[in-house]
C-alpha beads as a LAMMPS data file, in Angstrom:
LAMMPS data file: protein, C-alpha beads

98 atoms
97 bonds

1 atom types
1 bond types

-500.0 500.0 xlo xhi
-500.0 500.0 ylo yhi
-500.0 500.0 zlo zhi

Masses

1 110.0

Atoms # bond

1 1 1 61.386 -264.233 -448.238
2 1 1 60.098 -266.568 -450.911
3 1 1 57.763 -265.535 -453.694
4 1 1 55.207 -267.691 -455.479
5 1 1 56.205 -269.276 -458.760
6 1 1 52.945 -268.167 -460.382
7 1 1 49.886 -266.192 -459.373
8 1 1 46.624 -266.928 -461.177
9 1 1 43.911 -264.289 -461.007
10 1 1 40.734 -266.299 -460.630
11 1 1 37.546 -264.321 -461.034
12 1 1 34.038 -265.788 -460.887
13 1 1 35.045 -268.656 -458.570
14 1 1 31.909 -269.910 -456.819
15 1 1 31.988 -269.355 -453.075
16 1 1 30.353 -272.618 -452.004
17 1 1 31.842 -275.240 -449.699
18 1 1 30.093 -278.095 -451.545
19 1 1 31.898 -277.611 -454.871
20 1 1 35.390 -278.670 -455.964
21 1 1 36.504 -276.202 -458.613
22 1 1 40.282 -276.774 -458.593
23 1 1 42.220 -279.988 -459.096
24 1 1 45.895 -280.631 -459.883
25 1 1 46.710 -283.650 -462.059
26 1 1 49.630 -286.039 -461.709
27 1 1 50.791 -284.643 -465.081
28 1 1 51.212 -281.163 -463.584
29 1 1 48.056 -279.617 -465.058
30 1 1 45.723 -277.516 -462.922
31 1 1 42.033 -277.513 -463.806
32 1 1 39.946 -274.509 -462.775
33 1 1 36.172 -274.245 -463.176
34 1 1 34.807 -270.710 -463.444
35 1 1 31.033 -270.615 -463.763
36 1 1 30.331 -272.536 -467.011
37 1 1 33.919 -272.926 -468.250
38 1 1 36.809 -275.262 -467.387
39 1 1 40.342 -273.986 -467.982
40 1 1 43.537 -276.035 -467.921
41 1 1 46.846 -274.495 -466.853
42 1 1 49.868 -276.585 -467.804
43 1 1 52.581 -275.823 -465.248
44 1 1 55.334 -277.271 -467.439
45 1 1 54.912 -274.655 -470.177
46 1 1 52.602 -272.157 -468.389
47 1 1 49.958 -272.357 -471.104
48 1 1 46.251 -271.883 -470.445
49 1 1 43.601 -273.599 -472.553
50 1 1 39.833 -273.571 -472.378
51 1 1 38.618 -277.176 -472.220
52 1 1 34.868 -276.605 -472.399
53 1 1 32.056 -274.158 -471.821
54 1 1 28.580 -275.377 -470.935
55 1 1 25.338 -273.549 -471.540
56 1 1 23.384 -271.960 -468.697
57 1 1 20.884 -274.830 -468.769
58 1 1 23.570 -277.369 -467.736
59 1 1 25.890 -275.160 -465.699
60 1 1 27.481 -273.954 -463.655
61 1 1 30.244 -276.516 -463.304
62 1 1 30.248 -277.867 -459.765
63 1 1 33.176 -280.290 -459.713
64 1 1 36.432 -281.140 -461.494
65 1 1 38.552 -284.170 -460.674
66 1 1 41.522 -285.759 -462.445
67 1 1 42.017 -289.517 -462.675
68 1 1 45.094 -290.764 -460.779
69 1 1 47.083 -291.176 -464.022
70 1 1 46.152 -287.652 -465.200
71 1 1 44.767 -288.890 -468.526
72 1 1 41.096 -288.118 -467.853
73 1 1 39.149 -285.439 -466.065
74 1 1 35.629 -285.793 -464.672
75 1 1 33.500 -282.667 -464.806
76 1 1 30.327 -282.448 -462.739
77 1 1 27.563 -280.143 -463.902
78 1 1 24.771 -278.498 -461.952
79 1 1 22.173 -280.594 -463.855
80 1 1 23.733 -283.776 -462.301
81 1 1 25.524 -284.890 -465.485
82 1 1 29.142 -285.989 -465.291
83 1 1 31.353 -285.687 -468.357
84 1 1 34.611 -287.619 -468.707
85 1 1 37.187 -285.988 -470.966
86 1 1 40.452 -287.409 -472.291
87 1 1 43.205 -284.918 -471.471
88 1 1 45.374 -285.209 -474.552
89 1 1 42.633 -285.166 -477.136
90 1 1 40.355 -282.769 -475.204
91 1 1 37.445 -284.814 -476.511
92 1 1 34.555 -286.107 -474.496
93 1 1 34.763 -289.886 -473.890
94 1 1 31.450 -290.412 -472.130
95 1 1 28.447 -288.482 -470.873
96 1 1 26.529 -290.154 -468.094
97 1 1 24.334 -289.140 -465.197
98 1 1 25.418 -289.443 -461.578

Bonds

1 1 1 2
2 1 2 3
3 1 3 4
4 1 4 5
5 1 5 6
6 1 6 7
7 1 7 8
8 1 8 9
9 1 9 10
10 1 10 11
11 1 11 12
12 1 12 13
13 1 13 14
14 1 14 15
15 1 15 16
16 1 16 17
17 1 17 18
18 1 18 19
19 1 19 20
20 1 20 21
21 1 21 22
22 1 22 23
23 1 23 24
24 1 24 25
25 1 25 26
26 1 26 27
27 1 27 28
28 1 28 29
29 1 29 30
30 1 30 31
31 1 31 32
32 1 32 33
33 1 33 34
34 1 34 35
35 1 35 36
36 1 36 37
37 1 37 38
38 1 38 39
39 1 39 40
40 1 40 41
41 1 41 42
42 1 42 43
43 1 43 44
44 1 44 45
45 1 45 46
46 1 46 47
47 1 47 48
48 1 48 49
49 1 49 50
50 1 50 51
51 1 51 52
52 1 52 53
53 1 53 54
54 1 54 55
55 1 55 56
56 1 56 57
57 1 57 58
58 1 58 59
59 1 59 60
60 1 60 61
61 1 61 62
62 1 62 63
63 1 63 64
64 1 64 65
65 1 65 66
66 1 66 67
67 1 67 68
68 1 68 69
69 1 69 70
70 1 70 71
71 1 71 72
72 1 72 73
73 1 73 74
74 1 74 75
75 1 75 76
76 1 76 77
77 1 77 78
78 1 78 79
79 1 79 80
80 1 80 81
81 1 81 82
82 1 82 83
83 1 83 84
84 1 84 85
85 1 85 86
86 1 86 87
87 1 87 88
88 1 88 89
89 1 89 90
90 1 90 91
91 1 91 92
92 1 92 93
93 1 93 94
94 1 94 95
95 1 95 96
96 1 96 97
97 1 97 98
């Protein structure tokens, strides 16, 4: 019997079919959106980092999606804004509406 390599306890995950709260990048990083916060789990070194937390006015986070090259992540907010973040710098590149 095989066992999982890692088990992540994920609390506060929205139960809504219209949201995309998990996405795995081509650089082996899993993004997880929990309410107003996006976390990044790097599978290569098993580290977890908080990327951002939004305020209640903008949140919750409704979507996370990595670019094909894994260098940027798009984060959709409940107020219809989309933020594009550079992965390595963890700095916001652009903030535009959908």
